[in-house]
C-alpha positions as CSV (number, residue, x, y, z in Angstrom):
1,M,-4.9,-22.0,-13.5
2,L,-6.7,-18.6,-14.3
3,A,-4.7,-15.7,-14.1
4,M,-5.5,-12.0,-15.3
5,S,-2.1,-11.8,-17.8
6,Q,-1.3,-9.0,-20.1
7,H,1.4,-9.7,-23.0
8,E,1.9,-6.1,-23.6
9,W,2.3,-2.9,-21.9
10,G,-0.5,-0.4,-22.4
11,D,-2.4,2.3,-21.3
12,S,-5.9,0.8,-21.8
13,E,-6.8,-1.4,-19.2
14,A,-8.1,-3.8,-21.9
15,V,-4.4,-5.4,-22.4
16,I,-5.2,-7.4,-19.1
17,R,-7.1,-10.5,-20.1
18,P,-8.2,-14.0,-18.7
19,T,-4.9,-16.6,-19.2
20,E,-4.5,-20.1,-18.5
21,V,-1.2,-20.4,-17.2
22,P,0.2,-23.6,-14.9
23,V,-0.2,-23.4,-11.0
24,P,3.2,-22.7,-9.7
25,E,5.5,-24.7,-7.7
26,P,6.9,-23.4,-4.7
27,V,10.9,-23.9,-4.1
28,F,13.3,-23.4,-1.1
29,G,12.0,-21.4,1.5
30,E,8.5,-20.7,-0.8
31,V,5.0,-21.7,-0.1
32,R,1.9,-21.8,-2.5
33,V,-1.2,-19.9,-1.4
34,E,-4.6,-20.7,-3.1
35,V,-5.7,-17.2,-3.7
36,A,-9.0,-15.9,-1.7
37,A,-8.6,-11.9,-3.0
38,A,-5.9,-10.0,-4.1
39,G,-5.7,-6.0,-3.6
40,V,-5.4,-3.4,-6.3
41,N,-3.1,-0.5,-6.1
42,P,-2.2,2.7,-7.9
43,V,1.5,0.9,-8.7
44,D,-0.6,-1.7,-10.5
45,V,-1.8,0.7,-12.9
46,Y,1.1,2.3,-13.6
47,T,3.0,-1.2,-13.8
48,R,0.2,-2.0,-16.5
49,R,0.9,0.8,-18.3
50,G,5.0,0.3,-18.7
51,L,5.7,3.5,-16.3
52,A,7.1,1.3,-13.1
53,Y,9.9,-1.7,-12.5
54,N,10.2,-2.2,-16.1
55,S,13.9,-3.5,-15.2
56,V,12.8,-6.4,-13.0
57,L,9.4,-7.2,-14.8
58,S,8.8,-8.5,-18.0
59,L,6.3,-9.7,-20.4
60,P,3.7,-11.7,-20.3
61,F,3.1,-10.3,-16.9
62,V,0.5,-11.1,-14.3
63,N,0.0,-7.9,-12.0
64,G,-0.7,-7.8,-8.4
65,W,1.1,-7.8,-5.1
66,D,-1.4,-7.6,-2.3
67,V,-2.7,-11.5,-1.2
68,S,-4.6,-13.2,1.1
69,G,-5.6,-16.6,0.9
70,T,-4.7,-20.5,2.3
71,V,-1.3,-22.3,2.1
72,T,-1.5,-25.2,0.3
73,E,2.1,-26.3,0.2
74,V,5.0,-25.7,1.5
75,G,8.7,-26.2,0.2
76,Y,11.8,-27.3,1.5
77,G,12.8,-25.6,5.0
78,V,9.5,-23.8,5.6
79,A,8.8,-23.8,9.1
80,R,6.3,-21.0,9.9
81,F,3.7,-22.2,7.9
82,R,1.5,-25.7,7.3
83,P,-0.7,-26.6,4.7
84,G,-4.3,-24.6,5.4
85,D,-2.9,-21.9,7.4
86,R,-4.6,-18.5,6.5
87,V,-2.1,-15.9,5.2
88,F,-1.7,-12.3,4.0
89,G,1.3,-10.7,2.2
90,M,3.0,-8.4,-0.4
91,P,5.2,-10.8,-2.2
92,R,8.5,-10.3,-4.0
93,F,7.7,-6.4,-4.4
94,P,8.8,-4.7,-6.9
95,H,9.4,-8.0,-8.6
96,A,6.4,-9.6,-10.3
97,A,4.6,-12.1,-7.8
98,G,1.3,-12.6,-9.9
99,C,-1.6,-12.1,-7.5
100,Y,-4.2,-11.7,-9.9
101,A,-4.5,-15.5,-10.1
102,E,-6.0,-18.2,-8.3
103,Y,-2.5,-19.3,-7.0
104,V,0.8,-18.1,-6.0
105,T,4.4,-18.8,-4.7
106,A,5.8,-16.8,-2.2
107,P,9.0,-16.5,0.1
108,A,7.6,-17.6,3.5
109,R,8.9,-14.4,5.3
110,H,7.2,-12.3,3.0
111,L,3.7,-13.4,4.5
112,A,2.2,-13.5,7.8
113,R,-1.2,-15.1,9.4
114,L,-4.2,-13.5,8.6
115,P,-5.5,-12.2,11.8
116,D,-9.2,-13.5,12.8
117,E,-10.4,-10.1,12.8
118,L,-10.0,-9.6,9.1
119,S,-11.8,-10.9,5.9
120,W,-10.4,-12.2,2.9
121,V,-10.9,-9.2,1.2
122,E,-9.6,-6.7,4.2
123,G,-6.6,-9.2,4.4
124,A,-5.9,-8.6,0.6
125,A,-6.4,-5.0,0.9
126,L,-3.9,-4.5,3.8
127,P,-0.6,-5.6,3.1
128,L,1.3,-3.2,0.3
129,A,-0.8,0.3,1.6
130,G,-0.2,-1.1,5.1
131,L,3.6,-2.0,4.8
132,T,3.7,1.5,3.3
133,A,2.5,3.4,5.8
134,W,4.1,1.3,8.9
135,Q,7.5,1.1,6.9
136,M,7.3,5.2,6.4
137,L,6.4,6.1,9.8
138,V,8.1,3.6,12.2
139,E,11.2,2.6,10.1
140,V,11.8,6.0,8.7
141,A,10.3,8.9,10.3
142,Q,10.4,7.1,13.7
143,V,7.1,9.0,14.8
144,S,6.5,9.2,18.5
145,A,4.2,10.4,21.0
146,G,3.5,13.9,21.1
147,Q,4.8,14.7,17.5
148,R,2.9,16.7,14.8
149,V,2.3,14.5,12.0
150,L,0.9,15.5,8.8
151,V,-0.8,12.7,6.1
152,T,-1.4,13.9,2.5
153,A,-4.0,11.9,0.3
154,A,-5.1,11.2,4.0
155,A,-8.2,9.2,2.7
156,G,-6.4,6.8,-0.1
157,G,-5.1,3.6,0.5
158,V,-1.9,3.8,2.3
159,G,-3.2,7.4,4.0
160,H,-5.8,6.4,5.9
161,L,-3.5,3.6,7.5
162,A,-1.1,6.4,8.1
163,V,-3.8,8.3,9.9
164,Q,-4.5,5.5,12.4
165,I,-0.7,4.1,12.8
166,A,0.4,7.7,13.7
167,K,-2.3,7.8,16.1
168,A,-1.9,4.7,17.9
169,R,2.0,5.7,18.3
170,G,0.6,8.7,20.4
171,A,1.0,11.3,17.4
172,H,-1.4,14.4,17.2
173,V,-2.5,13.8,13.0
174,I,-3.6,16.4,10.7
175,G,-5.0,14.5,8.0
176,A,-5.2,16.4,4.4
177,A,-8.0,15.2,1.7
178,R,-11.2,16.3,0.3
179,S,-13.6,17.8,2.9
180,A,-16.3,15.1,2.0
181,K,-13.8,12.4,3.6
182,H,-13.4,14.4,6.6
183,G,-16.0,12.5,8.6
184,L,-14.0,8.9,7.7
185,L,-10.6,11.0,9.2
186,R,-11.7,11.6,12.1
187,E,-13.6,8.4,12.6
188,L,-10.1,7.1,12.2
189,G,-8.5,9.4,14.7
190,A,-7.6,12.5,12.8
191,D,-7.0,15.1,15.1
192,E,-7.1,17.9,12.4
193,T,-8.7,17.9,8.7
194,V,-7.7,20.2,6.0
195,D,-9.3,20.3,2.1
196,Y,-6.0,20.3,0.2
197,T,-8.0,21.5,-2.4
198,V,-9.3,24.8,-1.4
199,T,-6.5,25.2,1.1
200,D,-2.5,25.8,0.5
201,L,-1.1,23.2,3.1
202,A,2.4,24.9,3.3
203,G,0.2,28.3,4.2
204,H,-2.2,26.6,6.4
205,V,-0.4,23.6,8.4
206,R,2.9,24.6,10.0
207,E,5.7,23.2,12.4
208,V,4.8,19.4,12.0
209,D,7.7,17.1,13.2
210,V,6.5,14.6,9.8
211,V,4.9,14.4,6.5
212,I,3.7,11.5,4.9
213,Q,3.9,12.9,1.3
214,M,1.9,10.8,-1.0
215,F,1.7,13.0,-4.2
216,G,4.7,14.2,-6.3
217,G,5.3,17.1,-8.4
218,E,5.8,20.7,-7.2
219,Q,2.9,20.3,-4.2
220,G,5.4,17.6,-3.1
221,V,8.1,20.1,-2.7
222,A,6.0,23.0,-1.4
223,N,4.8,20.4,1.8
224,L,8.3,21.0,2.6
225,G,6.9,24.1,4.2
226,C,4.9,22.4,6.8
227,L,8.1,21.2,8.6
228,R,9.3,22.5,11.8
229,P,13.3,23.0,11.4
230,G,14.7,19.7,11.6
231,G,11.5,17.8,10.3
232,I,11.3,15.2,8.1
233,L,9.0,14.2,5.0
234,V,9.2,10.9,3.7
235,S,7.8,10.9,0.2
236,A,6.2,7.5,-1.7
237,Q,6.6,9.7,-5.0
238,G,10.2,11.2,-4.5
239,A,10.9,9.9,-8.1
240,W,8.5,12.0,-9.6
241,T,9.4,15.4,-7.3
242,P,12.0,16.9,-9.3
243,G,14.2,18.8,-6.6
244,L,12.9,17.7,-3.5
245,H,16.1,16.9,-1.7
246,E,17.9,20.1,-2.9
247,R,15.1,22.0,-1.2
248,A,14.9,19.9,1.8
249,D,18.7,20.8,2.3
250,E,18.0,24.7,1.5
251,R,15.0,24.6,3.9
252,G,17.2,22.8,7.4
253,V,14.9,19.9,7.0
254,R,14.9,16.4,5.7
255,A,13.4,14.3,2.9
256,V,13.4,10.7,2.1
257,S,12.3,9.0,-0.8
258,Y,10.8,5.6,0.4
259,L,9.7,2.0,-1.5
260,V,7.9,-0.6,0.6
261,D,9.7,-3.8,1.3
262,P,8.2,-7.1,1.4
263,D,8.4,-7.7,5.7
264,G,6.5,-10.5,7.3
265,A,7.5,-8.8,11.0
266,G,5.8,-5.9,9.3
267,L,2.7,-7.6,8.4
268,E,2.7,-9.2,11.7
269,A,2.7,-5.9,13.6
270,L,0.0,-4.6,11.6
271,A,-1.7,-7.7,12.7
272,D,-1.3,-6.9,16.3
273,L,-2.8,-3.0,15.5
274,V,-5.6,-4.8,14.1
275,R,-6.1,-7.6,17.0
276,K,-6.2,-4.6,19.4
277,G,-8.6,-2.4,17.5
278,L,-6.3,0.5,16.7
279,L,-6.2,-0.5,12.8
280,R,-9.2,-1.0,10.2
281,V,-8.9,-1.2,6.4
282,H,-11.9,0.4,4.4
283,V,-12.6,-1.2,1.3
284,E,-14.5,0.8,-1.4
285,R,-15.3,-1.6,-4.2
286,V,-14.8,-5.1,-4.2
287,F,-14.5,-6.9,-8.1
288,P,-14.3,-10.3,-9.3
289,L,-11.2,-11.0,-10.3
290,A,-12.3,-11.6,-14.3
291,E,-13.1,-7.8,-13.7
292,A,-9.5,-6.6,-13.0
293,A,-9.7,-4.2,-15.8
294,A,-13.0,-2.5,-14.0
295,A,-10.8,-2.1,-11.2
296,H,-7.9,-0.5,-13.2
297,R,-10.4,2.1,-14.6
298,L,-11.5,3.1,-10.9
299,S,-7.9,2.9,-9.3
300,A,-7.0,5.5,-12.2
301,E,-9.6,7.8,-11.2
302,G,-7.7,8.4,-8.4
303,R,-10.5,9.5,-6.0
304,T,-10.5,6.0,-4.4
305,T,-11.2,5.9,-0.6
306,G,-9.7,3.3,0.9
307,K,-8.6,0.3,-1.0
308,I,-10.0,-2.0,-4.4
309,V,-9.9,-5.6,-3.7
310,L,-10.6,-8.5,-6.7
311,L,-12.4,-11.5,-5.2
312,V,-10.4,-14.5,-6.7
313,G,-11.9,-17.5,-4.7
314,A,-13.3,-18.7,-1.2
């Protein structure tokens, strides 16, 4: 089968090359999926460069964790799926999943049935970003009706889904993004918008219950100032935010560094929101699988609205 593989870690996206590799076989508890589409995430770029998860990854490496496709074979003990089922998921993260390929295998409980309301492309765009948003908001921050939630990078892959999930739970949502993207945020349900490029968030947004923090560095620490006493900041970039937890303690607030987990139940919760019309995924650009390098180039610019997806089959 065709896979977009790399034999070295590198800053240049040219290290990603088409390669013929064996079709994988599912083992106990796994299924094989014929890939229709694969999502591209910022973590894919960091991983390609050798800057993330090197302790659990090795070369040669096939990138990608977001997948949608059709089950073609089930391993021993799998009762959740049958051949022909349409599925989507985020298998094995942060261990290698190899979704930039024509076939992948995955633990059955890392997948869920793809809602009829979603295309293959949308299904591949949702898992990693959607699970990140769901787990940060629901499982960690436990957002509830009436709370005030600030979502940073609110028009990005995770952010635009976090806005909708927080709104679906009854929160008052403040979305931080460039002003050109405020119209989209309002369409997605944001109650307030703020342009973080011209406005100091900590000086403008105050007394929120939850901050969903999508970037690190000093700004990630500064946004602790947006919280009410006892509030919580959940950071997807805690490893790149020195001093975050110490400063949170000083301010009388909480800070949690979070890494997304594969979770079939969470995927099913996202699918339920989609069926109810409460969640939609925005796809900015679709590339063919062979142009994975170009997709990485666009992702690395850091200006994507929503998601980037590779079309593999179907």
